Each structure stands twice: as C-alpha cells, then as structure tokens.
Residue, then its C-alpha position, 0 to 999 in steps of 0.5 A: m805729112p804730119e810732123t809727128v808721123l815724119l819724126i816717127q819714120m825718121l827715128v825708125v830709119l835711124a834705128v836701122i842705120g845704127a844697128f847696121a853700123g854697130v854690127l859692122a863695127g864689131l864684125l869688121g872693125v870699120g869705123g862708123g862714119i864710113v857707113l853713117v855718112p852715106a846712110f844718113f845722106y840717103a835716109f834724110q834725102t828720102l825723107g824730104y830733107g835734101g837741102p844744099d847743105l845736107m852733106q854738112m849735116c851728115l858729116a857733122t852728125s856722124l862726127a858727133t857719134i864718133i865722139v861717144t864711140s871713140v871715147r868708149s873705145v879708147l878707154g877700153h883699149h887703154k885699160k888693156g895697155a894697147v894704146d901708144l900714148d906717145v904716138l897719141r900725144t905727139w900726133a895730137p896737135g897736128i890732128v886737131i889743127g887738121a880737124v879744125l881746118g877741115m870743119l872750116v872747109v866743109a862749112q864753105l862747101r855745098s852738098t854736091t862738092l862734099q859728095a864728090i869728096f866723100g866718093v873719091l876718098a871712100l873709093i880709095v879706102g874701099l880699094y885699100m880694104g880690098f887689095g891692101r896687104a898686111s905685109w906692106r910697109f912704108g917704114q919701120a917706125m912712125p914718122t917724126g919731124a917733117g913727116r909727122a908735121a905733114l901727115s898728122p894734120s892731113m889725117g885730121f883734115l881728110s877725116v873731117l871731109m869724110g865725117i869719120g874717126g881715126g880708123s879708116f886713115g889712121v889704122p892703115l897709116m900706122t900699120l904701114f909704119n910697122m905698128p901691130i894691128h891691135r895697137a894701131v886700132a887702139t891708138a886710132a880710137g884716140f885719133g877719133v876723139l881728137i878729130a871729132v871733138p873740135s870739129v863738132i864744136g865748130f859744126l854746132l855753130v854752123d848755119v845750114a840751109g834748109p830744109v833740115p830735120p827736126f831738132t838740128i842744132g847747127a849742123v848736128n841732128l840730135p835725134a840721129f846722134v841719140v838713136v845711132i849711139a843707143m843702137t851701136l851700143i846694143t849691136t856692136p857686141w853682136g858684131v864682135k861675137l860674129a867676128h869670133a865665130m867666123d873668118p871676117g876676111p871674106l866679109k871685109r872684102v865683100f864690104a870693100v865691094f859695097l864701099v866702092l859701089v857706095a863711093l861710085n854712086m856718090l860720085r854719080r849723084a855729085l856729077i848729075g847734082 
C-alpha cells in the first residue's frame, strides 16, 4: 500500500480517536490516556504496526498528549482557585521520581508484558469506577511523611505504566482522603503535568523496534500527538455541554463496563501474545 494512502488512513483513524477521547473527557471527567492507549494499540496494529514495542509507543504518545491537556486544565482550574498548591508542591518530587522510574521500566519491557500490566491496572480502575462510593474514606487529610513518600512515587510509576495522567489514580486517592471532588480533579491535572513531562522527555530518547508509523521520534508518534490534541480541543467542550444536559452517573457506569471489557481483552491478547 502506498505510504501516502496509509498515512491518510492513519490520520483519519487518529481524528476519530481524538474526537471520542475529547467527548469522554468532557462528559465523564475521564483522563484521555485510559482511552487513548488501547485505541492507539488497536489502530496501529490494524494499520500494520504491530511491532514488539507497540505498547511503548502507545504509552509514550498518550503521555505526550497529556502534557498539553493537563497544562491547559491546571491553568484553568488555578484561575478559579481550585488547585491545592500545597498538595501539588509537596507531592511533586515523589511523583516525578516515580514517573522517571516508570519510563525506565517501560523502556525495558515488551508489548505483551505492558499489555498485561495495562489490563490489570485498567481492570482495577474500571471496577472502582463501577462500584466505588463517594462516601469511602481512608483518612480525613492527605498523607504526609512516610505515607506521602510511598504513595507519591507509586502514583507516578503506575501512571506511566498505563500511559495516563493524574486523574485515574490521583482523583480517587485524594477523595479517599477527604478532598472535595472538584479540588481533587483540579489538583490531579497538576499531577498529570508532573507525570507526563519527565517521562516523555525520556521516551523521546528511547529506541523502539519496528515497524513504527511515519514521523515517530523515539517512542512518540508526532501525527498521533498533533491530531489527537487538535480533536480533543474541539470535542471536549461538547462533552462538557452534554454533562450539564444529562446525568453522567449512568454513563459513567456504562463506561466502567466498557473499560473492564477493554482490560480483559488486553489481558487475553497478552496471554495469547
């Protein structure tokens, strides 16, 4: 197939993925990475780029998009005074350390192993979305000392292994420690920047085994990055409008079921892999 035709096909697929991710982000408050990673994986594999390091590229490219979306989000929330700057400042060193360690681990693993890790973690996130309760609490304030020293790098590490920002782990964690949901969402956007920036810098220097899509630098695919960012900027406001026009609760449970099915399929493919 001519390279130009394949590139056009790839751009069309990426535009659809970006549009879908943007609507979901606005509608359900779901971080883009939890959608983008499996979408990138299935799209690139279908287009013939199913190399041994495919999941590395999916994770790295997802994290690259999170830099832009998280910066935009945290600045918007900060203007409204919603970001807990003390939590962001004190948790930042551990999150960055965990993100760098996560990038180094991902760079050494192959696609099937990363599929299995993503599947297990996505299954946990999906089950929490489906069955978690707003009333659950681990404590009345965010941990300090040893608790923070353990949890902050763990969050950065696990987020990079999934190619996600701060929302999927950060928001549940902060609400479990009694932080109001809107403040948790705002602060988690800052976590996303801390996770994505150092890991993407590392991923740009990683060599991935081919075949890889055109215009890939290190493990980051530039067309996917540009197209997804452009589409999410367009469609996220649509999702926000839908969220205000309907009750997103039932839709969130439907998405939780969808995420569990995606996770189980990732695990299946890793096992037969």
